[in-house]
N, CA, C and O atoms as a GROMACS GRO file, in nm:
protein
  320
    1MET      N    1   2.532  -0.395  -0.760
    1MET     CA    2   2.539  -0.262  -0.705
    1MET      C    3   2.414  -0.237  -0.621
    1MET      O    4   2.303  -0.270  -0.663
    2ALA      N    5   2.431  -0.180  -0.506
    2ALA     CA    6   2.318  -0.152  -0.416
    2ALA      C    7   2.233  -0.038  -0.472
    2ALA      O    8   2.285   0.059  -0.528
    3ALA      N    9   2.104  -0.052  -0.456
    3ALA     CA   10   2.013   0.054  -0.501
    3ALA      C   11   2.028   0.175  -0.410
    3ALA      O   12   2.039   0.162  -0.288
    4SER      N   13   2.028   0.292  -0.471
    4SER     CA   14   2.038   0.413  -0.388
    4SER      C   15   1.903   0.442  -0.326
    4SER      O   16   1.798   0.422  -0.388
    5ARG      N   17   1.908   0.491  -0.204
    5ARG     CA   18   1.785   0.521  -0.131
    5ARG      C   19   1.782   0.670  -0.104
    5ARG      O   20   1.883   0.728  -0.064
    6LYS      N   21   1.669   0.730  -0.126
    6LYS     CA   22   1.653   0.871  -0.097
    6LYS      C   23   1.624   0.888   0.052
    6LYS      O   24   1.538   0.820   0.108
    7LEU      N   25   1.696   0.977   0.115
    7LEU     CA   26   1.677   1.004   0.257
    7LEU      C   27   1.590   1.128   0.274
    7LEU      O   28   1.599   1.222   0.196
    8TYR      N   29   1.508   1.126   0.376
    8TYR     CA   30   1.418   1.237   0.404
    8TYR      C   31   1.442   1.288   0.545
    8TYR      O   32   1.475   1.211   0.635
    9ASN      N   33   1.425   1.417   0.563
    9ASN     CA   34   1.425   1.473   0.697
    9ASN      C   35   1.283   1.461   0.751
    9ASN      O   36   1.187   1.497   0.684
   10VAL      N   37   1.272   1.409   0.871
   10VAL     CA   38   1.141   1.389   0.934
   10VAL      C   39   1.141   1.461   1.068
   10VAL      O   40   1.235   1.450   1.146
   11VAL      N   41   1.033   1.534   1.093
   11VAL     CA   42   1.015   1.603   1.221
   11VAL      C   43   0.886   1.551   1.282
   11VAL      O   44   0.781   1.555   1.219
   12PHE      N   45   0.893   1.503   1.405
   12PHE     CA   46   0.774   1.461   1.478
   12PHE      C   47   0.737   1.572   1.575
   12PHE      O   48   0.822   1.619   1.651
   13VAL      N   49   0.612   1.612   1.572
   13VAL     CA   50   0.563   1.714   1.664
   13VAL      C   51   0.459   1.647   1.753
   13VAL      O   52   0.355   1.602   1.706
   14LEU      N   53   0.489   1.640   1.881
   14LEU     CA   54   0.404   1.569   1.976
   14LEU      C   55   0.355   1.665   2.084
   14LEU      O   56   0.425   1.760   2.121
   15GLY      N   57   0.237   1.638   2.135
   15GLY     CA   58   0.184   1.718   2.245
   15GLY      C   59   0.038   1.687   2.267
   15GLY      O   60  -0.026   1.623   2.184
   16PRO      N   61  -0.015   1.731   2.379
   16PRO     CA   62  -0.155   1.706   2.410
   16PRO      C   63  -0.247   1.791   2.322
   16PRO      O   64  -0.202   1.886   2.258
   17PRO      N   65  -0.376   1.757   2.319
   17PRO     CA   66  -0.472   1.836   2.242
   17PRO      C   67  -0.467   1.983   2.284
   17PRO      O   68  -0.459   2.016   2.402
   18GLY      N   69  -0.471   2.070   2.184
   18GLY     CA   70  -0.474   2.213   2.210
   18GLY      C   71  -0.340   2.276   2.242
   18GLY      O   72  -0.334   2.392   2.282
   19SER      N   73  -0.231   2.201   2.226
   19SER     CA   74  -0.100   2.253   2.262
   19SER      C   75  -0.032   2.331   2.150
   19SER      O   76   0.075   2.389   2.170
   20GLY      N   77  -0.093   2.332   2.032
   20GLY     CA   78  -0.035   2.409   1.921
   20GLY      C   79   0.041   2.328   1.819
   20GLY      O   80   0.118   2.383   1.741
   21LYS      N   81   0.021   2.196   1.819
   21LYS     CA   82   0.091   2.111   1.722
   21LYS      C   83   0.059   2.153   1.578
   21LYS      O   84   0.149   2.167   1.495
   22GLY      N   85  -0.067   2.173   1.551
   22GLY     CA   86  -0.108   2.211   1.416
   22GLY      C   87  -0.051   2.345   1.374
   22GLY      O   88  -0.010   2.362   1.260
   23THR      N   89  -0.049   2.439   1.466
   23THR     CA   90   0.007   2.572   1.438
   23THR      C   91   0.155   2.562   1.407
   23THR      O   92   0.203   2.622   1.310
   24GLN      N   93   0.228   2.486   1.487
   24GLN     CA   94   0.372   2.471   1.464
   24GLN      C   95   0.398   2.397   1.333
   24GLN      O   96   0.491   2.431   1.260
   25CYS      N   97   0.317   2.296   1.304
   25CYS     CA   98   0.335   2.221   1.178
   25CYS      C   99   0.308   2.309   1.058
   25CYS      O  100   0.377   2.298   0.956
   26LEU      N  101   0.210   2.397   1.068
   26LEU     CA  102   0.182   2.490   0.958
   26LEU      C  103   0.302   2.581   0.935
   26LEU      O  104   0.339   2.606   0.820
   27LYS      N  105   0.362   2.631   1.042
   27LYS     CA  106   0.480   2.717   1.029
   27LYS      C  107   0.597   2.640   0.967
   27LYS      O  108   0.668   2.694   0.881
   28ILE      N  109   0.618   2.517   1.009
   28ILE     CA  110   0.725   2.434   0.952
   28ILE      C  111   0.699   2.410   0.804
   28ILE      O  112   0.791   2.418   0.722
   29GLN      N  113   0.575   2.382   0.770
   29GLN     CA  114   0.537   2.357   0.631
   29GLN      C  115   0.560   2.482   0.546
   29GLN      O  116   0.618   2.474   0.438
   30GLU      N  117   0.513   2.597   0.594
   30GLU     CA  118   0.525   2.721   0.517
   30GLU      C  119   0.669   2.769   0.505
   30GLU      O  120   0.712   2.813   0.398
   31ASN      N  121   0.744   2.761   0.613
   31ASN     CA  122   0.879   2.818   0.615
   31ASN      C  123   0.989   2.724   0.568
   31ASN      O  124   1.093   2.770   0.520
   32LEU      N  125   0.967   2.595   0.581
   32LEU     CA  126   1.072   2.500   0.546
   32LEU      C  127   1.035   2.407   0.432
   32LEU      O  128   1.118   2.328   0.387
   33GLY      N  129   0.911   2.415   0.384
   33GLY     CA  130   0.869   2.334   0.271
   33GLY      C  131   0.844   2.188   0.302
   33GLY      O  132   0.844   2.104   0.212
   34PHE      N  133   0.823   2.156   0.428
   34PHE     CA  134   0.794   2.018   0.466
   34PHE      C  135   0.650   1.982   0.428
   34PHE      O  136   0.566   2.070   0.409
   35VAL      N  137   0.623   1.854   0.417
   35VAL     CA  138   0.488   1.803   0.398
   35VAL      C  139   0.433   1.770   0.536
   35VAL      O  140   0.504   1.712   0.619
   36HIS      N  141   0.307   1.805   0.562
   36HIS     CA  142   0.246   1.780   0.692
   36HIS      C  143   0.155   1.659   0.684
   36HIS      O  144   0.059   1.658   0.606
   37LEU      N  145   0.185   1.557   0.762
   37LEU     CA  146   0.099   1.439   0.774
   37LEU      C  147   0.053   1.431   0.919
   37LEU      O  148   0.135   1.424   1.010
   38SER      N  149  -0.076   1.432   0.938
   38SER     CA  150  -0.132   1.423   1.073
   38SER      C  151  -0.200   1.288   1.089
   38SER      O  152  -0.297   1.258   1.020
   39ALA      N  153  -0.150   1.207   1.182
   39ALA     CA  154  -0.212   1.077   1.207
   39ALA      C  155  -0.357   1.095   1.250
   39ALA      O  156  -0.444   1.019   1.208
   40GLY      N  157  -0.383   1.193   1.334
   40GLY     CA  158  -0.520   1.218   1.380
   40GLY      C  159  -0.613   1.253   1.265
   40GLY      O  160  -0.725   1.203   1.258
   41ASP      N  161  -0.566   1.339   1.174
   41ASP     CA  162  -0.647   1.375   1.057
   41ASP      C  163  -0.674   1.253   0.970
   41ASP      O  164  -0.785   1.235   0.921
   42LEU      N  165  -0.571   1.170   0.951
   42LEU     CA  166  -0.589   1.049   0.870
   42LEU      C  167  -0.690   0.954   0.933
   42LEU      O  168  -0.774   0.897   0.864
   43LEU      N  169  -0.682   0.937   1.065
   43LEU     CA  170  -0.774   0.847   1.135
   43LEU      C  171  -0.918   0.900   1.127
   43LEU      O  172  -1.011   0.823   1.103
   44ARG      N  173  -0.935   1.030   1.147
   44ARG     CA  174  -1.071   1.087   1.140
   44ARG      C  175  -1.128   1.075   0.999
   44ARG      O  176  -1.246   1.046   0.983
   45ALA      N  177  -1.045   1.097   0.897
   45ALA     CA  178  -1.092   1.085   0.758
   45ALA      C  179  -1.128   0.940   0.726
   45ALA      O  180  -1.229   0.914   0.661
   46GLU      N  181  -1.046   0.847   0.772
   46GLU     CA  182  -1.073   0.705   0.747
   46GLU      C  183  -1.201   0.661   0.817
   46GLU      O  184  -1.277   0.580   0.764
   47ARG      N  185  -1.223   0.713   0.936
   47ARG     CA  186  -1.344   0.680   1.012
   47ARG      C  187  -1.469   0.721   0.935
   47ARG      O  188  -1.571   0.653   0.941
   48GLN      N  189  -1.461   0.832   0.862
   48GLN     CA  190  -1.576   0.885   0.788
   48GLN      C  191  -1.588   0.828   0.646
   48GLN      O  192  -1.694   0.841   0.583
   49ARG      N  193  -1.482   0.766   0.595
   49ARG     CA  194  -1.481   0.720   0.456
   49ARG      C  195  -1.580   0.605   0.436
   49ARG      O  196  -1.577   0.506   0.509
   50GLN      N  197  -1.665   0.621   0.337
   50GLN     CA  198  -1.764   0.518   0.302
   50GLN      C  199  -1.693   0.389   0.264
   50GLN      O  200  -1.602   0.390   0.181
   51GLY      N  201  -1.733   0.277   0.323
   51GLY     CA  202  -1.675   0.147   0.292
   51GLY      C  203  -1.539   0.122   0.354
   51GLY      O  204  -1.467   0.031   0.312
   52SER      N  205  -1.503   0.201   0.453
   52SER     CA  206  -1.373   0.188   0.517
   52SER      C  207  -1.357   0.052   0.584
   52SER      O  208  -1.447   0.005   0.654
   53GLN      N  209  -1.242  -0.008   0.563
   53GLN     CA  210  -1.209  -0.135   0.627
   53GLN      C  211  -1.188  -0.117   0.778
   53GLN      O  212  -1.215  -0.208   0.856
   54PHE      N  213  -1.141   0.002   0.817
   54PHE     CA  214  -1.105   0.026   0.956
   54PHE      C  215  -1.198   0.123   1.028
   54PHE      O  216  -1.179   0.149   1.147
   55GLY      N  217  -1.296   0.178   0.957
   55GLY     CA  218  -1.379   0.285   1.012
   55GLY      C  219  -1.443   0.254   1.146
   55GLY      O  220  -1.435   0.335   1.238
   56GLN      N  221  -1.507   0.140   1.158
   56GLN     CA  222  -1.576   0.106   1.284
   56GLN      C  223  -1.477   0.084   1.397
   56GLN      O  224  -1.502   0.124   1.511
   57LEU      N  225  -1.365   0.020   1.367
   57LEU     CA  226  -1.262  -0.002   1.469
   57LEU      C  227  -1.207   0.132   1.520
   57LEU      O  228  -1.190   0.151   1.640
   58ILE      N  229  -1.180   0.223   1.427
   58ILE     CA  230  -1.132   0.356   1.466
   58ILE      C  231  -1.237   0.426   1.549
   58ILE      O  232  -1.205   0.486   1.652
   59GLU      N  233  -1.362   0.420   1.507
   59GLU     CA  234  -1.472   0.483   1.582
   59GLU      C  235  -1.478   0.429   1.724
   59GLU      O  236  -1.493   0.505   1.819
   60ASN      N  237  -1.467   0.298   1.739
   60ASN     CA  238  -1.472   0.236   1.872
   60ASN      C  239  -1.359   0.287   1.961
   60ASN      O  240  -1.381   0.318   2.078
   61HIS      N  241  -1.240   0.297   1.906
   61HIS     CA  242  -1.126   0.345   1.986
   61HIS      C  243  -1.144   0.491   2.024
   61HIS      O  244  -1.116   0.530   2.138
   62ILE      N  245  -1.190   0.573   1.930
   62ILE     CA  246  -1.211   0.715   1.960
   62ILE      C  247  -1.319   0.731   2.066
   62ILE      O  248  -1.303   0.809   2.160
   63THR      N  249  -1.428   0.657   2.052
   63THR     CA  250  -1.538   0.663   2.149
   63THR      C  251  -1.492   0.620   2.288
   63THR      O  252  -1.530   0.680   2.388
   64ASN      N  253  -1.410   0.516   2.294
   64ASN     CA  254  -1.363   0.462   2.422
   64ASN      C  255  -1.241   0.536   2.477
   64ASN      O  256  -1.197   0.509   2.588
   65GLY      N  257  -1.187   0.629   2.399
   65GLY     CA  258  -1.070   0.703   2.444
   65GLY      C  259  -0.943   0.619   2.448
   65GLY      O  260  -0.852   0.647   2.526
   66THR      N  261  -0.938   0.516   2.364
   66THR     CA  262  -0.820   0.430   2.360
   66THR      C  263  -0.741   0.458   2.232
   66THR      O  264  -0.791   0.521   2.139
   67ILE      N  265  -0.620   0.410   2.229
   67ILE     CA  266  -0.531   0.435   2.116
   67ILE      C  267  -0.561   0.335   2.005
   67ILE      O  268  -0.572   0.215   2.029
   68VAL      N  269  -0.573   0.386   1.883
   68VAL     CA  270  -0.591   0.301   1.766
   68VAL      C  271  -0.462   0.220   1.748
   68VAL      O  272  -0.353   0.277   1.760
   69PRO      N  273  -0.472   0.090   1.720
   69PRO     CA  274  -0.351   0.009   1.704
   69PRO      C  275  -0.254   0.071   1.602
   69PRO      O  276  -0.294   0.119   1.497
   70VAL      N  277  -0.127   0.068   1.637
   70VAL     CA  278  -0.023   0.129   1.554
   70VAL      C  279  -0.021   0.071   1.413
   70VAL      O  280   0.013   0.140   1.318
   71GLU      N  281  -0.057  -0.056   1.399
   71GLU     CA  282  -0.059  -0.119   1.266
   71GLU      C  283  -0.157  -0.049   1.173
   71GLU      O  284  -0.129  -0.033   1.054
   72ILE      N  285  -0.270  -0.006   1.226
   72ILE     CA  286  -0.370   0.063   1.144
   72ILE      C  287  -0.321   0.202   1.108
   72ILE      O  288  -0.330   0.244   0.993
   73THR      N  289  -0.268   0.273   1.206
   73THR     CA  290  -0.217   0.408   1.180
   73THR      C  291  -0.105   0.402   1.076
   73THR      O  292  -0.102   0.484   0.985
   74CYS      N  293  -0.014   0.307   1.089
   74CYS     CA  294   0.096   0.293   0.993
   74CYS      C  295   0.045   0.258   0.854
   74CYS      O  296   0.096   0.309   0.754
   75LYS      N  297  -0.056   0.172   0.847
   75LYS     CA  298  -0.114   0.135   0.718
   75LYS      C  299  -0.172   0.258   0.648
   75LYS      O  300  -0.154   0.275   0.528
   76LEU      N  301  -0.240   0.344   0.724
   76LEU     CA  302  -0.296   0.466   0.666
   76LEU      C  303  -0.184   0.559   0.619
   76LEU      O  304  -0.195   0.621   0.513
   77LEU      N  305  -0.078   0.570   0.698
   77LEU     CA  306   0.036   0.655   0.659
   77LEU      C  307   0.105   0.601   0.534
   77LEU      O  308   0.150   0.679   0.450
   78GLU      N  309   0.113   0.470   0.521
   78GLU     CA  310   0.175   0.409   0.402
   78GLU      C  311   0.098   0.442   0.276
   78GLU      O  312   0.156   0.453   0.168
   79ASN      N  313  -0.033   0.460   0.288
   79ASN     CA  314  -0.118   0.482   0.172
   79ASN      C  315  -0.133   0.629   0.133
   79ASN      O  316  -0.206   0.661   0.040
   80VAL      N  317  -0.064   0.717   0.204
   80VAL     CA  318  -0.074   0.861   0.173
   80VAL      C  319   0.003   0.889   0.046
   80VAL      O  320   0.008   1.004   0.002
   0.00000   0.00000   0.00000
């Protein structure tokens, strides 16, 4: 018998800095009971975490204005 899998509703909120993503996510969280995961918040926290495996790499990308590799972002999201 196949294992049952729980399905989740996922909403992606995308936009440039200062466009109100955080504000809209807060409203979605408060009104609909969703959990808010911010890739940017996770990356900034990991960059500051003592002994971080990815901290310096994240710092370099942020300093250079380049995108952190998706593998790192996904790894951080998996560990939430």
